[in-house]
C-alpha positions in Angstrom: 98.0 156.8 40.6 95.5 158.6 42.8 93.0 155.9 42.2 95.6 153.3 43.3 96.4 155.3 46.5 92.6 155.6 47.2 92.2 151.9 46.7 95.0 151.1 49.0 93.7 153.4 51.8 90.2 151.9 51.4 91.6 148.4 51.6 93.6 149.3 54.8 90.4 150.7 56.4 88.4 147.6 55.5 91.2 145.4 57.0 91.1 147.4 60.2 87.4 147.2 60.5 87.5 143.4 59.8 90.2 142.9 62.5 88.2 145.0 65.0 85.1 143.0 64.3 87.0 139.7 64.6 88.3 140.7 68.0 84.9 141.8 69.3 83.4 138.6 68.0 86.0 136.4 69.6 85.6 138.2 72.9 81.9 137.8 72.8 82.2 134.1 72.0 84.7 133.6 74.9 82.3 135.3 77.3 79.3 133.3 76.2 80.8 129.8 75.6 82.9 128.2 78.3 82.2 124.5 78.4 84.9 123.8 80.9 85.4 126.1 83.9 89.1 125.2 84.5 92.0 124.3 82.2 95.5 123.4 83.1 98.6 122.2 81.3 100.7 119.5 82.8 104.1 119.2 81.1 105.4 115.6 80.9 109.0 114.4 80.2 110.8 115.4 77.0 109.5 112.5 75.0 106.3 111.8 76.9 104.0 114.3 75.1 102.0 117.4 75.9 99.4 116.8 78.6 96.4 119.1 79.2 93.3 118.8 81.4 89.8 120.2 81.4 87.3 119.9 84.2 83.5 120.2 84.0 81.8 119.3 87.3 82.7 115.7 88.2 84.1 115.0 84.7 87.9 115.3 83.9 89.1 115.2 80.3 92.8 114.7 79.8 94.5 114.9 76.4 98.0 113.6 75.6 99.4 114.9 72.3 102.3 113.0 70.8 102.4 110.3 73.5 105.7 108.6 74.0 106.3 105.9 71.3 110.1 105.6 72.0 109.6 103.1 74.9 107.3 100.2 75.8 105.4 101.9 78.7 105.1 105.5 79.9 103.3 106.4 83.2 101.3 109.5 83.7 101.0 109.9 87.5 99.0 113.1 87.2 96.1 111.2 85.5 94.9 109.2 88.5 91.8 107.1 89.1 89.6 106.2 92.1 87.3 103.3 92.8 84.0 103.6 90.9 85.3 106.1 88.3 84.0 105.6 84.8 86.8 105.9 82.3 86.6 106.1 78.5 89.6 106.1 76.2 89.7 107.6 72.7 92.7 108.1 70.4 93.8 108.7 66.9 96.5 110.2 64.7 99.7 108.9 63.2 103.2 108.0 64.4 106.7 107.8 62.8 107.7 104.1 63.1 111.1 104.5 61.4 112.7 102.5 58.6 112.7 103.2 54.9 110.1 104.7 52.5 106.7 105.7 53.7 107.0 104.8 57.4 104.2 106.7 59.3 101.4 104.6 60.7 98.1 105.1 62.4 98.5 105.0 66.2 95.3 103.1 66.9 94.6 100.9 63.8 97.9 100.6 61.8 98.1 99.1 58.3 100.8 97.3 56.5 103.4 94.6 57.1 103.6 93.3 60.7 100.8 95.6 61.8 99.0 92.6 63.3 101.9 92.4 65.9 103.4 95.9 66.1 102.6 99.6 65.9 99.6 99.7 68.2 99.0 102.2 71.0 98.3 100.5 74.3 96.6 101.6 77.5 96.5 100.4 81.1 94.0 101.8 83.7 94.5 100.0 87.1 91.3 98.4 88.2 89.6 98.8 84.8 91.8 98.1 81.7 94.7 95.7 82.0 96.4 95.0 85.3 99.5 95.9 87.2 102.5 95.6 87.1 102.6 97.8 84.0 103.8 95.9 80.9 102.7 95.4 77.3 101.5 92.0 78.2 99.3 93.4 80.9 98.0 96.4 78.9 95.2 96.5 76.2 95.3 97.7 72.7 93.5 101.1 72.4 91.9 99.7 69.3 90.0 97.1 71.4 88.9 99.4 74.3 88.4 102.6 72.4 85.1 104.4 73.1 83.9 101.9 75.6 83.2 103.1 79.2 85.0 101.1 81.9 84.3 101.2 85.7 87.4 101.3 88.0 87.1 98.5 90.6 88.7 98.1 94.0 92.2 99.6 93.9 94.7 97.6 96.0 97.4 100.3 95.7 96.1 103.8 95.0 99.5 105.5 94.6 100.0 103.5 91.4 96.4 104.0 90.3 97.2 106.2 87.3 97.4 106.0 83.5 100.0 104.0 81.6 100.3 104.3 77.8 102.4 101.8 75.8 103.5 101.2 72.3 104.1 97.9 70.5 107.3 97.8 68.4 110.5 95.8 68.1 112.8 98.9 67.7 111.9 102.1 69.5 115.0 104.1 68.8 113.8 105.7 65.5 110.1 106.2 66.5 108.7 109.7 67.1 107.0 112.5 65.2 109.7 113.6 62.8 109.8 113.7 59.0 106.0 113.3 58.3 105.0 111.4 55.2 101.7 109.9 53.9 102.4 106.7 55.6 102.4 103.0 54.7 99.7 102.5 52.1 98.8 106.2 52.4 97.1 105.6 55.8 98.3 109.0 57.2 97.0 111.3 54.5 93.5 112.5 53.7 93.1 114.4 50.5 96.0 116.9 50.4 96.6 116.9 54.1 98.5 114.7 56.5 96.7 113.2 59.4 97.4 114.8 62.7 100.1 113.4 65.1 98.9 110.8 67.6 96.8 111.8 70.5 95.0 110.1 73.4 91.9 111.5 75.2 91.0 110.1 78.6 87.6 111.0 80.0 87.0 110.3 83.7 83.6 110.6 85.3 84.1 110.6 89.1 81.4 108.7 90.9 81.1 108.2 94.6 82.1 104.8 95.6 79.6 102.8 97.7 80.2 103.4 101.3 81.7 100.3 102.8 80.2 98.9 106.0 82.5 97.6 108.7 82.3 95.6 111.9 83.4 97.6 115.0 86.8 96.0 115.1 87.6 95.9 111.4 90.9 97.7 110.9 90.1 100.2 108.1 93.0 100.7 105.7 92.2 104.0 104.1 95.8 105.3 103.9 99.2 103.8 103.2 102.7 105.0 104.1 105.7 104.8 101.7 106.3 101.2 102.8 102.7 100.3 101.7 102.0 99.8 105.4 98.6 101.0 106.8 98.9 104.6 107.8 96.9 105.9 110.8 94.4 103.0 110.4 91.1 103.3 112.4 88.6 100.9 113.7 85.4 100.1 111.8 83.1 101.9 114.3 85.2 105.1 113.9 83.8 105.3 110.3 80.1 105.1 111.2 79.8 108.9 111.8 82.0 111.7 112.9 80.9 111.6 116.5 80.5 107.8 116.9 82.5 106.7 119.9 85.5 104.3 119.6 84.7 100.6 119.8 84.3 99.1 123.2 85.2 95.4 123.9 81.9 95.1 125.7 80.2 95.3 122.3 81.4 91.8 121.5 79.9 88.7 123.0 82.3 87.0 125.5 84.5 90.1 125.6 86.2 89.0 122.4 86.6 91.9 120.0 88.8 89.5 117.9 85.8 87.2 117.3 83.8 87.1 114.1 81.0 89.0 115.9 83.2 92.1 115.9 85.7 91.8 113.0 85.7 90.4 109.6 89.5 90.7 109.5 91.8 87.7 110.0 93.6 88.0 113.3 96.4 86.1 115.0 97.1 85.6 118.7 100.2 85.4 120.8 100.1 84.3 124.5 102.7 83.2 126.9 102.9 80.0 128.9 102.5 81.7 132.3 99.6 83.9 131.1 97.8 80.8 129.8 98.4 78.9 133.0 97.1 81.8 135.1 94.0 82.3 133.0 94.9 85.5 131.3 94.4 86.1 127.6 97.2 87.6 125.5 97.7 89.7 122.4 95.4 89.6 119.4 97.0 91.1 116.3 95.6 92.6 113.1 98.3 94.0 110.8 101.4 96.2 110.4 100.6 99.8 110.9 102.2 103.2 111.0 101.0 106.1 113.3 102.3 109.7 113.5 101.6 112.1 116.4 103.0 113.4 119.7 104.4 110.9 122.1 104.5 110.8 126.0 106.6 108.6 128.2 104.6 106.1 130.2 106.8 103.6 132.1 109.6 101.0 132.0 108.3 97.6 132.9 110.2 95.7 135.5 112.9 93.3 134.4 111.0 90.7 136.4 108.2 91.1 133.9 109.2 91.9 130.3 111.6 94.9 130.5 109.5 96.8 128.0 109.6 100.5 127.2 106.1 101.9 127.2 105.3 105.1 125.4 101.9 106.7 124.5 101.1 108.2 121.1 98.1 110.5 120.4 97.1 109.5 116.8 95.4 112.0 114.5 91.6 112.2 115.0 91.8 109.3 117.5 92.6 106.8 114.8 93.0 103.3 116.2 92.0 104.1 119.8 89.3 102.2 121.6 87.1 102.8 124.7 89.7 100.7 126.6 92.6 102.9 125.6 94.7 104.8 128.1 94.9 108.5 128.1 97.9 110.7 127.4 98.8 113.4 130.0 97.0 115.9 127.8 93.8 114.0 128.2 93.3 112.4 124.8 92.8 108.7 124.3 96.1 107.2 123.0 97.9 104.2 121.7 100.4 102.3 123.8 103.7 101.7 122.0 105.9 98.9 123.4 109.3 97.5 122.6 111.5 95.1 124.6 114.6 96.9 125.9 116.5 93.7 125.9 116.0 93.5 122.1 116.5 97.2 121.4 117.8 100.0 123.5 120.1 97.9 125.7 122.1 97.3 122.4 121.9 100.9 121.2 125.2 102.8 121.2 124.7 106.3 119.8 124.7 109.5 121.9 121.0 110.5 122.0 119.8 106.9 122.6 122.5 106.4 125.3 121.2 109.6 127.0 117.6 108.4 126.8 118.6 105.0 128.2 120.2 106.8 131.1 117.2 109.1 131.6 114.8 106.1 131.8 117.0 104.4 134.3 117.2 107.6 136.3 113.4 108.4 136.6 110.2 108.6 134.7 110.5 112.4 135.0 113.8 112.4 133.3 112.4 110.3 130.4 109.4 112.6 130.1 111.7 115.6 129.7 113.4 114.0 126.7 110.4 112.9 124.7 107.1 114.3 125.9 105.1 116.0 123.2 107.7 115.3 120.6 106.5 114.6 117.1 107.1 110.9 116.2 106.5 108.3 113.4 106.1 104.8 114.6 105.6 101.5 112.8 104.7 98.2 114.5 102.2 95.4 114.9 98.7 96.8 115.6 96.5 94.8 117.9 94.7 94.5 121.3 96.4 93.5 124.5 93.6 91.4 126.1 95.7 90.8 129.2 95.0 94.5 129.8 91.3 94.9 129.1 91.9 94.5 125.3 93.5 98.0 125.1 94.9 99.1 121.7 98.7 98.9 121.2 101.5 99.0 118.7 103.6 96.1 119.9 106.3 95.3 119.0 107.5 98.6 117.6 109.7 97.9 114.6 110.7 101.4 113.7 110.5 104.8 115.4 111.6 108.3 114.4 111.4 111.1 117.1 111.9 114.7 116.2 114.2 115.7 119.1 115.3 119.1 117.8 113.3 121.5 115.7 116.0 124.0 114.8 116.1 124.4 111.0 119.9 124.7 111.2 120.1 121.3 112.9 116.8 119.4 112.8 117.4 116.1 114.6 115.5 112.9 114.3 116.3 110.0 116.8 115.7 106.8 114.8 115.8 103.1 115.3 114.8 100.4 112.8 114.5 96.6 113.1 112.2 93.9 111.5 111.6 91.6 114.4 110.3 91.8 118.0 108.4 90.0 120.7 105.2 91.1 122.5 106.4 91.1 126.1 105.3 89.1 129.0 102.1 87.5 127.6 103.8 86.2 124.4 106.0 83.5 123.1 106.5 84.4 119.5 108.7 86.6 117.3 106.9 88.9 114.8 108.7 89.7 111.6 108.0 92.5 109.1 108.4 90.7 105.8 108.2 91.7 102.1 109.5 95.2 102.2 110.4 96.2 98.7 114.2 95.9 98.3 114.4 95.3 102.1 114.1 99.0 102.5 112.1 100.8 105.3 111.2 104.4 104.7 110.1 107.3 106.9 108.4 110.3 105.3 109.3 113.6 107.1 107.4 116.8 106.5 108.8 119.6 104.4 109.8 122.6 106.4 107.7 125.7 105.3 109.9 128.3 103.6 112.8 125.9 102.9 114.5 125.7 99.5 116.8 122.8 100.0 118.4 120.6 102.7 121.7 118.8 103.4 122.5 115.9 105.8 125.0 117.2 108.4 128.3 115.3 109.1 127.1 114.9 112.7 124.7 112.2 111.6 125.8 108.9 113.1 124.1 105.5 113.0 125.3 102.1 114.3 124.0 98.6 113.8 124.2 95.3 115.5 125.4 93.1 112.6 126.8 95.6 110.1 124.2 94.6 107.5 122.2 97.9 107.6 122.6 100.6 104.9 121.5 104.2 105.3 120.2 106.7 105.7 119.2 107.2 102.0 117.7 110.7 101.9 115.5 111.8 98.9 113.6 115.1 98.9 111.3 117.2 96.8 110.6 120.9 97.6 107.3 121.5 99.3 106.5 117.7 99.3 108.7 116.1 101.9 111.8 114.0 102.7 112.1 110.3 102.4 114.6 108.7 104.8 115.3 105.1 104.1 117.3 102.3 105.7 118.0 98.9 104.1 118.4 95.7 106.1 117.4 92.1 105.7 114.7 90.4 107.8 115.8 87.5 109.9 114.4 84.0 109.3 114.3 83.2 113.0 115.5 84.7 116.3 116.7 88.3 116.5 118.4 90.0 113.6 119.8 93.3 112.4 118.8 96.6 114.1 120.2 100.1 113.9 120.0 103.3 115.8 121.2 106.9 115.6 120.3 110.5 115.0 119.7 112.1 111.6 120.8 115.8 111.4 119.2 117.9 108.7 120.3 121.4 107.8 117.7 123.4 106.0 118.3 126.2 103.5 115.6 128.8 104.3 114.3 131.9 102.5 113.3 132.9 99.0 110.0 133.2 97.3 108.7 129.7 98.3 105.1 128.9 98.3 103.8 127.3 101.5 104.0 123.5 101.6 101.2 121.3 100.3 98.8 120.3 101.3 99.9 116.9 100.2 97.4 114.5 102.0 97.9 110.8 101.7 95.9 109.3 98.9 92.9 107.3 99.9 93.1 103.6 100.1 89.6 102.4 99.0 88.4 98.9 99.9 85.4 96.9 98.9 82.2 96.6 101.0 82.4 94.7 104.2 79.8 92.8 106.1 77.3 95.0 107.9 76.7 94.6 111.6 74.0 92.0 112.4 71.8 93.2 115.2 71.9 89.8 116.8 75.7 89.6 116.7 76.4 92.5 119.0 75.8 91.7 122.6 76.1 94.1 125.5 78.6 92.6 127.8 79.8 94.7 130.8 83.5 95.2 130.8 85.2 93.0 133.3 87.8 94.3 135.7 91.0 92.6 134.7 94.2 92.4 136.7 97.4 92.9 134.8 99.1 89.5 134.4 102.5 91.0 134.9 101.4 92.6 138.1 100.0 89.3 139.4 103.2 87.5 138.6 105.3 90.2 140.3 103.1 90.0 143.4 103.6 86.2 143.4 107.4 86.8 143.5 107.0 89.5 146.1 105.4 87.0 148.5 108.5 84.8 148.5 110.9 84.7 151.4 114.5 85.8 150.6 115.5 82.1 150.5 112.6 81.3 148.2 113.5 84.2 145.9 117.1 83.1 145.8 116.0 79.6 144.8 113.8 81.0 142.1 116.5 83.3 140.7 118.9 80.4 140.5 116.7 78.8 137.8 116.9 82.0 135.6 119.8 82.4 133.2 121.4 85.8 133.5 121.0 88.1 130.5 124.0 89.1 128.4 123.6 92.1 126.1 126.3 93.4 123.8 126.3 97.0 122.5 126.1 97.8 118.8 129.4 98.9 117.4 129.1 98.3 113.6 128.8 101.5 111.6 125.8 101.6 109.2 127.1 101.7 105.7 126.4 105.0 103.9 123.8 105.2 101.1 125.2 108.2 99.3 124.5 111.9 99.4 120.9 113.2 99.6 119.1 113.5 96.2 116.6 116.1 95.1 113.7 114.8 92.9 110.8 116.5 91.2 108.2 114.3 92.8 108.0 111.8 95.7 105.3 109.7 93.9 106.5 106.1 93.9 107.4 104.4 90.6 106.0 101.1 89.3 107.1 97.8 90.7 105.8 98.2 94.3 102.5 96.5 94.7 102.5 94.0 97.6 101.8 95.2 101.1 104.3 93.9 103.7 103.1 90.9 105.7 103.7 89.9 109.3 105.2 86.5 110.0 104.7 85.0 113.4 107.3 82.4 114.6 107.6 80.6 117.9 110.4 82.3 119.9 112.7 79.6 121.2 114.6 82.0 123.5 111.3 83.4 125.0 109.9 79.9 125.5 113.1 78.9 127.3 112.8 81.9 129.6 109.2 81.0 130.3 110.2 77.4 131.1 112.9 78.7 133.5 110.4 80.8 135.3 108.0 77.9 135.7 110.8 75.7 136.9 111.7 78.3 139.4 108.1 78.5 140.6 107.9 74.7 140.9 111.1 74.7 142.9 109.5 77.2 145.4 105.9 76.0 145.5 105.9 72.5 144.2 103.0 71.5 142.0 100.6 73.9 143.6 101.7 77.3 142.3 99.4 80.0 143.7 97.0 81.3 141.1 98.0 78.8 138.4 95.1 77.0 136.6 96.7 74.5 134.2 93.3 73.1 133.4 92.1 76.5 132.1 92.7 77.1 128.4 92.4 80.6 127.0 91.6 80.9 123.3 94.8 81.5 121.3 93.3 81.9 117.9 90.3 83.8 116.5 87.0 82.5 117.7 84.5 81.1 115.1 
C-alpha cells in the first residue's frame, strides 16, 4: 500500500512538471513564432460558415470553414478585392449532400453518380474569376481554378467586388455538415479518420494598381453614391498632384475643354436657339454626379431669362471646380447648382419649401438666411456652362437634400426629387436620369455620433405632382448611416413626377456607443487613360465672355414701352399648378446590420437627352416677338454664325 501511495504521488509530481513544461514551451513558441501580425474572426450568417482572416504585410488570407451548401450562391462582403489584386483559391474537405446511404462527398472533386453535374464548390471573384451578376452559370468550379493565381482587372462596381461561393445541387434542403459518414465510395475517409468538413482559403496579395493618366477635363469617377452615380467626381488635372491647380479652359485649343485635346470622355451639348443666333456657346455635359458640401444662395434669374434658382456648393477638396469657377462667400471655389423654378419650386407645396420660395421672392438676404452654410447633398448633370466662360455647374439639379435643422430631437432635411430638367436659357433639351434600380433614388445621411437608434417623426410631410411617388423609405445601421429613398418613374418626354417635403428624424442618444466610422466611400478604380500630349495643350488666353442672358435682357431693356408690349404679346403666359398629391408611404424605418448593397445592382444610371418641345416653342415665341419689334435685323443676332453643338474632333 505504501508503495502504491508513493507511486501515485510520484506520478502526480511528474504530471505537474510536464504541464508546467508544456505551458512554458507554448509561451516560448508563441513569443518566437508569429507569422501573421493580426488575426480577426468575422462571423457570417447562421448557415454561411465561420470566417477568419490573417494579415501579413500586403497579403490577406481568409478561411471559410463549412461554407454554405444549402443555397446556390452566398456572398461574403467582408472579403473584398481591388483592381490589380492577385487572388488564389484553395479548398478541400467534405459535405453532406443528403439522401440515403453513404451521402458525404468531397467539396472540390466529388465522386459517384451525378458528380459530373452536381456537388461541386463554386467561386466568383469579380474582375478575376467568373463575372457578375452572381449565379452558378457565371461562377467557376473551384476544381478548375484551385491553386492558380488570378489578377483582378478593372472593377466597374467596387461595392459588389467581393467573394461569392456557390454550390451545385438539385436539392439544397438536406445539405450541410450533419451525420458524417465515410461518403460515397469512401471518398470522405482516410484510414480510420473522416476527412475534415469543407473549407475554402482565399489568399489576396494587394498590389498597387497602375496610376491612371487623365486629360485635364476627364471627369474622374473614383467614388459612387448609393444610386451608382459618380460621387464628388473631380477633373483629370486634379489628380496630377495634391497641389496641381484646377483645370483652366485656356489649356485647350480654341477655348474648348470639351474637345478631344482636353478630354477623352464622351460629352454632349445643349444650346438654345437664341444663344446660337447671338454667337454664344451653351452647355457641355459629362455625366450624372452627386456632390455633398455646404451651400450658399447666389441669385434668382429673371423670368425674362430662365427663372433659375442659382446656389453655390463648396465640394470636398475642391472636387469638380475649375479655374473659371465662381467663389462662395467664404472664398472657396465652388460649383454652381441650377434648377428651373418653373419646373420645380413653383409647384412645391410643403411648409419649408413655401417659406423658401417666399424668402427668395423677398430678397437675396432672406434666401441666404435660410440656406447659407447648410449641409446639402445634390445630384444633377455635371458639365460646363460655356455661355459663362465654361464655368462648372450641376444643371439641372434632379435631387437635393438640405439639412435645415440639426437638433437631434428633430433633425430636418428639406428634400426634392425629380428625374427630368432643362438647362435654362442656353438650352432646348430635357435631360432625364434613366436606369435607376427599381426607379428608386437614395440619399445617404451621416449617422449622428452617440446615437443608438432613430425614428421618423409624424411631422414628416411630402407632396408630389402626379401622385406616383413613394417614400420616404428609411433604412439605417448604427454607426454607418441612414438611407432615405424615394421611388418614382422617369418620364419618356416632357416633364414628369416630382416631389418635395421635409424629413423629420428623431434620434435616440446616449449609451456606450463607439464613435461613427470612419466609413469612407469605396474607391472606384478605372483603367488607364490617354496621357497628355505636349502638342495637344495650347495656351489660349481666356476670353472675356458676356453672359448671354444679360445680353438678351439688355436687348429687351432698350425697347420702348410700345415695343415691349408688342414683344410680350407674342409670349404665352405661364400657368403653374401647385403639388397636392400626397406621397404614398413606404413603411416604417428599418434597422439593418450593414448598409452594403446586395447583388443585382450593376449598371450606372445614364442621362438621356431629348429635344424639349415646350422650350423650343418658348424660344420661337421670343424670336417671333423680336422680329415683330426689329424686323429681320435683330440687334446682335448672327444667324450665319454656327457654334459647335457637339464634341469637336
